[in-house]
N, C-alpha and C positions, 0 to 999 in steps of 0.2 A: 576398734573394731576388727573381728576376725570374720571375715565374708562368708568362707564356707562352713565354719561352724553354725552360723546364723541361718545360712540357707537350708542346711539339713535339719535346725530346729524349726524354721518355719514348714518346710514340706512333711516333717514329721518321720524322718528316717532316722534308723539306727545306722552307727558307723563302726559296729563290730567286725564286719566284713569289709574291708576297704575294695575289694574287686568285685562283690554282690552285695550292694547295699539294700536293704527290704524295709517295706513301709511297715512301721511299729504299730500304728492306727489309723484307721480309716479317718479322713478329715473331710468334713464338708465344703464341697465346691466354694461356697461363698465366704466362709472363714478361711479357706485357704486365699483367696482371691484378695481378701482384704489384708492379711498377713503378708503376702507378698508386696501391696501397695504400698504397707506401712515400711516394710523394709526398703523398698526402693526409695522413698521419702526420706528415709535415714540416710542412705547412700548418698543422694543429690544434695540433701542439706550438710553433711560432712566435707563433701567436694567443693561447696560453694560457702563453706564457712569463713569467719574471718582469719582462720589460721591459714588459708589458702595462701600459697606463695606464687605469684606470678613468675614465669621464666623469664628471664631477660635476655638470655643469649645461650648459645653452644659454643663451645671451644673444642678446637681438633689439633691434632699431632700432626704437622704435615710429613707426607710420605715424600717428598721430594729430597733430593741430596741438599744438607745444609753445609754452605760454603763456610770455610774457615780462613781467616785474615791473619797475618803476623801483624802485630801492633806497631807501627812505626812511630817515629816521634811527631810527626804531623800528620793531623787528622785530616784524612784525604776521604772524598767522596766515595763510596764503593763501586759507583761507576768507573772510576778512573782505577780501581785495583784489580790485581788478579789473584784469584783466591790461592792460599797456600796449600790446601788439602781440603777434604769433605769430615765429617762428623758421622760415625757410624754408631749401632748399639745404643741409639738415643733413650733416654727416658727423662721427664720432666717433672719437676715437684714448683707448684705455683700457689701461693699463699694471697689472698684476696683481702682488701682491709679499706674501709671507707672512700670507695670510689678509685681504688687503685691496685694495680698487682704490687704488693708491697715486698714482695721476695719472688724471684724466679730462678730455679737451679737447673741447669741443663749439665746432664752427665752422658759422656760418651767416650768413643776411642778416636782418636786421629793418629792415623798411621800406626796403629798398633798401641800408643800412648793412652792411657788413661788422663781424661781431662774432664773439669768441671767448670762451667760458664755460670757467672751470678750478674745480677745488675746493680750499678752503682748507686741509684736511686729509684724512687717508687714510678711506676708507669702508669699514667691516667688511663681509664677505660671507662667513663662515665657517660662519653658521647661518641657517635660516629666520627667526631673529627679524630678523638684520640686513637681509633683503630687504624685511621689512615697514616698516623704518625710513627706506628711500630717500626717502620723502617728506620727510622731515625733513633732508635734505641737500640743500642749494642750491649751486649752481654760479654764481659771479660773473663778468662780465664783466671783461676788461682794459679796453675801452675805457669812457669816460664820456662821458653826455649829459645835455643839460639837460631838464627835464620838458617843456618847452614843445615839444621837438622831436616829441612824440608827439601833440601837438593841433594840427599845422597839417598843410596840404596837401603842403608840401614833404617830409614824410615819406614821401608814398604815391607819390612820383614817381622812385624809384630814385638820388636824389641823396643827397650825403653831408649830414651835420647841419650846420645852419647857427648862427651865432654871433648869438643874438636880443639878447642882452644882455651885455656884457662881464663884468658883474658877478654874473651869474646862476650859480647854484651848479650843479656838473655831478656826477652821481653815476651808478655802474656800475649796471647791470642784472643781475637773477639769474632761473635758471630752477631747477625742481626736477629732480634727477636721475630721479626716478619718472617723470617725463613723457619722459624721452629714451629709457632703456632698459628692456627686462624681462629679469629674470633667473630663469629657470627651473631648479630644482635637478632632476637626475636620481636616482630611488630605487634605492638601490645599498647593498649590504652593505659594500661598501668606502668609501664616500663620506658617513660622519658629519659629516665637517667637507668642506664644500662649496665650499672655497675651491679655486681651480685653481693650475697650475705658473706660477711667474714667467715672463711673457709679454707682448707687446703686441698688441692686437687693434684692427682698424680695420672700422668699420661706415659704410655709405653707401648710396645708392640702388642699387647694384650688388651691395653684399654686405650685406643685412640681417640674417645671423645669423652665429654661430659657436659651435662646439662649443668647450666647456673641458674639459681632462684635469688629473687629479692626477699627481704626480712618479712616475717610473717606479719599481717595487718595488725595485731596486737602490739608489735613492738615499733608503731611508726612514730610514738612520741615517748621521750624519757622525761621523768619527773625526779625533781630531787625535792626531799624534805629534809630540813635540818634545824637545828636549834642554836642558839648563840649562848655560849656558856656565860659569857660577862653579862647578859640579860637575865640569865637565871638566877647568878647569885647577888646582883646587883638591882635594887627595887628601884633605883633611880635612872637607871639606863632605859631609853626606849628601844635598844635593839629587840626586833622579835623575837618573842620565845620560840615561837613555830614559824618559820619562813617555807615559802613553795617556791620553786622554779620549774617551769615546764619548758623544754628546748626541742627544736627540730633544725636539723641540718640539712642544707640544701646544697648538693656539689654545682659548681658554676663552672671554673675552668681547671681541668685535673690535669695539665699539661706540665711536665716538668723538663729542666732544660739542665744540660750539664754546665755545674758552676765553673768548672776549670778550662772549659774550652771556649774557643772563639773570644768574645768581647766580655763574657760574665765576668772572668776575673779581673778585668780592670775597673769594672763599674762598682765592685764592691770589694771592701779590705779583705785581707785573707784569714784575719784572725776570726773570722767567723767559721771557719775549718768547715764550709760546707761543701757538699759533694752536688747535690741538685738544687735548683731553684724554681719556684712557681709563683705566679701571680693570680690574685682574684679567685683562689682555690675554692671558696665555701662562704656559705651566708648562714648565718645562724639566728633563727626565728626565736624571739624570748618572751615569756611572761613570767612575772615575778609577783610575789604578794607576801606581805610581811602581817603576821596578826600581831600588833602592838597592843600590850597590856591596856585595860582601860583607865589606869592612874597616868599613863604617858602618851596615850592615844594622840593629844593635841600638843602641840609646842606653844609653849608659853613665853613671852619676850622677855629678854634678858634687859637688866637696866645699866645704863653706863652712867657714873656719877663724875663730874669734873670737879675736882677739889684744889683749893688754893695751899699754900705752903703749910699752912696749920692743920689741913687735913678737913678744914671746912668745905661742905659740899656747896659748891657753886650753883651747880646745874644739874639735871638728869634728865635721861633721855631713854624710853624704851625701842628696842630694836630688835630685830630677827636677823641672823647670821646665815648665807648660804649654807655653810657646813651643818647647821643645825637641822635647816630644812632638808636638806640631803640625808641626814640621818634619821629623819622622822618620815621617809617615804614610804608608804604602806602600798604602792600599788606602781607597777612600771611595766611597759609593753614596747617592743621595737625589736631590733636586731642588731648585729654586729657582722660585718664582712671583712673577709680576708684580705689584706693587700699582697702581702708578700710572705713566702714561706721558704725557709732554707732547711734544708735537710742533710743529716749526716748518718747514714745508717751503721757505719763503724763504730762511730761515737756514741750511738744509740740516743741521739739528740736533734730536736727540731726547734726552730726559733720560728714564732710567728708574730707577724704585725700586722694588727686590725685595728679597725675604725668601724665607728656605727651611730646609731642613734636610740634614746631611750625616752618615751614621754611618760610620766608618772604625775603622782601627786602627794602633797603632803597636807596634813591637817594643822590648824593653829587656832587657838584663843587668844583675844585682848587682853582678858583677865582670868584668874581661876574661877571666878563666879559665874563666868558666864555658861548658861547651860548647854547651848550646842555650838561646837565649833564650825569653822570654815575651812574648806579643801582648796588649796593653792595647785593649780596645775603647772609642772616644771617640764623643762626639756634638759636632757645630759646627751652630751656629744663627746664620745669617748674616743681615744687614742691610745692602744695598749701595744705592749710589748712583751711575750711570754717566751720564756726558756724552758721547753718541755724534757725533760731525761727520763728516759724509758729503758731502764737496766734489764727489765722483761716487763711483757703485757700485763701481769698481773699486778705490777707494783710500778707507779710513777710519779713523778715530782715536778712541780711546776712553780718555777720562780718569775713572777710578773710585777711589771709597774705600769699603772692606768693614770694618764693625763686626762681631765674631762672639764669641758666648758660648761658651767652648769647654772641655770637661770630660772626664775619663774616668770609667769605670764600675768603677773598682777603688779600694777605699779603704784597700788594705794597702800602698800605696806613699807615700813621704815626698814628697808634691807640695807645692812651697814656690817662692818668687820671691824676686828681690833688689830691695830699696828703699833707696834713700840708704845703699848699701854695708851693709844689714843683711838679714838673713834673715827673710822675712815669710811670711804666708799666702799661698795661690796666688792669681795674678792670673787671673780667669777670661776677662778681656776683651783681646781681640787685635784691633789693627787692620791692614788692609793697604791699601795705596796703589798703585796700578797705572796703566800707561801702554801702550796698546797701539796696534799700526800693522798693519792688515791690507791685504793685496794680493791681488785676487780677479782674475786674467787668465786663467783657464782654466775652462772647462766642468765639469771634473773634481776641482777642489780649489783651495784658495788657501794663500798664505804668510802668517806672522804673525810679529812681533818685541814681545815683553812684557818691561818690568819691572816687578816686584813688590819692594815694600818692606813687611817684616811685622813687627810690634814689639808691645810691650805696650801696652795703651792709655796707661795713666797714668806709662810711664816708656819713652820713644823710644830709650834708650841700649841697652835689651835688644830687640836686633832681629836679623834677618837678611834678605838679599836674594837675589832669583833674576833671570837674565836669559834669558828663554826664547826658542829661535827654533825653528817647527815649520813642519808642513805639514797641513792638512786634506783629507780625502780622503772619499768614500761607501763605508761599510765592506763593503757586499754587492757592490760593483760590482767584477767581475774586473780587478786590475792597475790600476784606476782609469782605464781605458781603453775605450771603447765601440767596438767593432771595425764597421767599416762593411760591410755585404753588398755583394758585387760582382754 
């Protein structure tokens, strides 16, 4: 909505002469009053619409001197260090994503030399506690200097660093994030999580502040609709032709620590190649629904026949396997919590260790002639490890393995498994290996392709697989497209 043209339209003015607007037609005062009231209602409705974004914070570029420190081998407290210089001509680039300052680059000059400082790992900003930890986050320079550079007159004349000794060790510089920016949260009933929408913010001498907002209300919930190719081409497969998932992520503890500092490097093997580590970062609330086709909606029992050496059937027994009940789940609700996150921005890779719970149900029939089936409630407790490779944000890959404890709440059915061609007690442990390819080329959603192999933990021969192709979109956003006002 263009406010000025609308007001001109309401009061009946012509804008042919911008400096001397004249009434085009006389308007009845009652009509004019109603028209103004209607325009005011439209303005109020727009401001308070579901697309309104609550402001969560204002970020400021600090005007105080930014101390620069020479990075020595031993990580010392800043209180015990003397600054080697100050940073001038400062400008800052900050990208926000998922409750973090994902990347921050501070550009400036140190004694005439151009220097750029970057973060080693993401800096959490979802809670007030995170803001208080800014002083613990150091930004390191891309350039390296000899310590002697700061002790000579050359460093004060705007000249580049000089090679004083070819064998002298060069080290990076660092600054404290708390010396660069000030993050002031806005008190708002809708902003308990004070992290903003993914965006890039630039701060410099001309633009020292920026307001930060949450996502539009229409983007609160992300839904995924997908189909299983194996279910499409195999009529005997119960995999849902159309499956739907609704997810909502809640930030919990968005603090990350230097993996190679203090004791973290001793606690975890170096082959993870992580730069930052975090614990209990998020909780994903999940709802899943599978539209299983009518002919496979209910699971029929399998029959195990015990035979003698000549192949004669000695006895037979009907049973249901946990793997088949898992495959016939048509509904599940629960959540997945992050236990540990390992981040390496240089390698463009993250590792997530998660665990959670999912309550679901599966339909069964005792015989094919039974008119109505029975639904069994079940519980899945998964623990998973996902390796997330992000060569760029538009295309990403996930390799994951998921170990699940799975059981039903009904003891009246014969729940068994097959092991070494023998009928044994039920195997409650299932394992799932998955490969995901995500393509995010739109502001309204993204495409993905996922392959999953699910099998009994101690018998991979008892398995089924899925090849899923789907599209994610924002559930509350009309038609997945935000119309532009004219």
